[in-house]
C-alpha positions in Angstrom: 33.3 23.1 19.2 30.7 25.4 20.5 28.0 23.9 22.7 25.3 22.4 20.5 24.2 19.3 22.5 21.8 19.0 25.4 22.2 16.5 28.3 20.6 13.2 27.3 17.6 11.8 29.1 18.3 8.5 30.7 15.8 5.8 29.9 15.9 2.5 31.8 15.0 0.3 28.7 17.9 1.6 26.6 21.6 1.1 27.1 23.5 4.4 27.6 25.6 3.8 24.5 22.4 3.7 22.3 21.1 6.9 23.9 24.3 8.7 23.2 24.5 7.3 19.6 20.9 8.5 18.9 21.7 12.0 20.3 24.9 12.4 18.2 23.3 11.0 15.1 20.3 13.3 15.5 22.6 16.3 15.9 24.4 15.4 12.7 21.3 14.7 10.7 19.6 17.9 11.8 22.7 20.0 11.2 23.6 20.9 14.8 26.9 19.3 14.2 28.3 20.4 10.8 30.4 18.5 8.2 34.0 18.8 9.1 33.4 19.6 12.7 35.7 17.8 15.2 34.1 15.6 17.8 36.2 15.8 21.0 35.2 13.0 23.3 35.6 15.0 26.5 33.6 18.0 25.4 30.8 15.8 23.9 30.7 13.8 27.1 30.4 16.9 29.2 27.6 18.4 27.0 25.6 15.2 27.1 26.2 14.6 30.8 27.8 11.2 30.4 31.3 9.6 30.6 33.6 9.3 27.7 33.2 5.5 27.3 29.7 5.6 25.7 30.7 8.6 23.6 33.7 6.7 22.3 31.5 3.7 21.5 29.0 5.9 19.7 31.6 7.6 17.6 33.0 4.3 16.4 29.5 3.1 15.5 28.9 6.4 13.6 32.1 5.8 11.7 30.8 2.4 10.5 27.5 4.0 9.5 29.3 6.8 7.5 28.4 9.8 9.7 31.9 10.2 11.2 35.4 9.9 9.9 38.3 9.1 12.3 41.7 10.3 11.2 44.7 8.7 13.0 46.5 11.1 15.4 43.9 13.8 14.6 40.6 12.6 15.9 37.0 12.2 14.9 35.2 14.5 12.6 31.6 14.8 11.2 32.0 13.3 7.7 32.0 15.4 4.6 30.1 14.1 1.7 30.9 14.2 -2.0 28.8 14.1 -5.1 30.1 10.5 -5.5 28.9 9.7 -2.0 25.4 11.1 -2.7 25.2 9.2 -6.0 26.1 5.9 -4.3 23.7 6.4 -1.5 20.8 7.2 -3.9 21.8 4.3 -6.2 21.4 1.8 -3.4 18.3 3.6 -1.9 16.5 3.6 -5.3 16.9 -0.2 -5.4 15.8 -0.7 -1.8 12.8 1.7 -2.1 11.7 -0.2 -5.2 11.9 -3.5 -3.2 10.0 -2.0 -0.3 7.2 -0.6 -2.5 6.8 -3.9 -4.3 6.6 -5.8 -1.0 4.1 -3.2 0.3 1.9 -3.7 -2.8 1.8 -7.4 -1.9 1.5 -7.1 1.9 0.0 -3.8 3.0 -2.8 -4.0 5.5 -6.0 -1.9 5.1 -5.1 0.3 8.1 -1.7 1.0 6.7 -3.2 2.0 3.4 -5.5 4.4 5.2 -2.6 5.9 7.0 -0.7 6.3 3.7 -3.7 8.1 2.2 -4.1 10.4 5.2 -0.4 11.2 5.1 -0.8 12.3 1.5 -3.4 14.8 2.6 -1.0 16.2 5.3 1.8 16.5 2.8 -0.6 18.4 0.4 -1.7 20.8 3.1 1.9 21.4 4.1 2.9 22.0 0.4 -0.1 24.5 0.0 1.2 26.3 3.1 4.8 26.2 2.1 5.6 24.6 5.4 8.9 23.1 4.6 9.6 21.7 8.1 6.4 19.7 8.1 6.8 18.7 4.5 10.1 17.0 5.4 8.5 15.3 8.4 5.4 14.1 6.6 7.5 12.9 3.7 9.6 10.9 6.2 6.4 9.5 7.7 5.0 8.6 4.3 8.0 6.5 3.4 8.1 4.9 6.8 4.6 3.6 6.4 5.6 2.0 3.1 8.7 0.5 4.8 6.5 -0.9 7.6 4.1 -2.4 5.0 6.9 -4.3 3.4 7.0 -6.4 6.6 10.8 -6.8 6.3 12.6 -5.5 9.4 16.1 -5.8 7.8 15.0 -3.8 4.8 13.5 -1.1 7.1 16.8 -0.9 8.9 18.8 -0.5 5.8 16.5 2.2 4.3 16.4 4.2 7.5 20.2 4.3 7.6 20.4 5.3 3.9 17.9 8.1 4.4 19.7 9.4 7.5 22.9 9.8 5.6 21.4 12.3 3.2 18.8 13.8 5.6 21.0 16.9 6.1 20.5 17.9 2.5 16.8 17.3 1.9 15.9 20.9 2.4 18.0 21.9 -0.6 16.3 19.2 -2.6 12.7 20.1 -1.8 13.4 23.8 -2.2 14.3 23.2 -5.8 11.7 24.9 -8.1 8.7 22.7 -8.8 10.0 19.8 -6.7 7.3 20.0 -4.1 4.5 19.6 -6.5 6.3 16.9 -8.4 6.9 15.0 -5.1 3.2 15.2 -4.3 2.3 13.8 -7.7 4.8 11.0 -7.4 3.5 10.1 -4.0 -0.1 10.0 -5.2 0.9 7.7 -8.1 2.8 5.4 -5.8 -0.1 5.1 -3.4 -2.4 4.3 -6.3 -0.1 1.5 -7.5 0.2 0.1 -4.0 -3.5 0.2 -3.4 -4.3 -1.6 -6.6 -1.6 -4.2 -5.7 0.4 -3.5 -8.9 3.8 -4.7 -7.8 5.7 -3.9 -10.9 4.3 -0.4 -11.2 4.9 0.3 -7.5 8.6 -0.7 -7.9 9.0 1.4 -11.0 7.4 4.5 -9.5 9.4 4.2 -6.2 12.7 3.9 -8.1 11.8 6.9 -10.3 10.8 8.9 -7.3 14.2 8.4 -5.6 16.1 9.1 -8.8 14.2 12.4 -9.3 15.0 13.3 -5.7 18.7 12.6 -6.4 18.7 14.8 -9.5 17.0 17.5 -7.6 19.4 17.6 -4.7 22.5 17.5 -7.0 21.1 20.3 -9.2 20.3 22.4 -6.1 23.8 22.1 -4.8 25.5 22.8 -8.1 23.3 25.7 -9.2 23.4 27.6 -5.9 27.1 26.9 -5.2 25.8 25.6 -1.9 27.7 22.3 -2.0 30.4 22.8 0.6 32.1 19.5 0.2 34.2 17.5 -2.2 33.0 17.4 -5.8 34.6 14.4 -7.2 32.3 12.0 -9.1 
């Protein structure tokens, strides 16, 4: 494995195992560590500037979360993902996003609603400028505001984990023709539903938004022969 990791910055308020876990997960989510790439404990530890123990603990946690697969007598590898995997993640995420949007429509505070509307403007500006990196970041921020407005910490944790599992492939989804403008329209409709406290409509729109994102990402991979993993479904 070529060197792709930077030494971690030690923070007094966080256990070392959590810092290492975050560093490895971030490298996987952002594509620095590729699907199928082997994670050798000693090399990872040297690159991060830590001992092997927190690396081993982080790899085991990443296996539980679906980011790593451990093969007996062969070692740990960044997990591949199949069409079936994506479909299952989106199936669960659609239901959870609908729940979050419905709760947000009931519980959102005025300052959170203002942040949501401002984020819409940022997304629109990024779309107008074809700024894909910021589009992805602003889209993430947009959904996190809704998650926070649900006021359900367990739900937020589940949604963040689901999103992280497919974060690597969002560029392909958003690059699909017409998807950016559709996403902006869907966001606006969702904000309108939440702001008018229309719980049922917010749930419906959130579910449809995630289903549309799923269709877009699957089509993007299939049509461009970009999908480098298993194709069973």
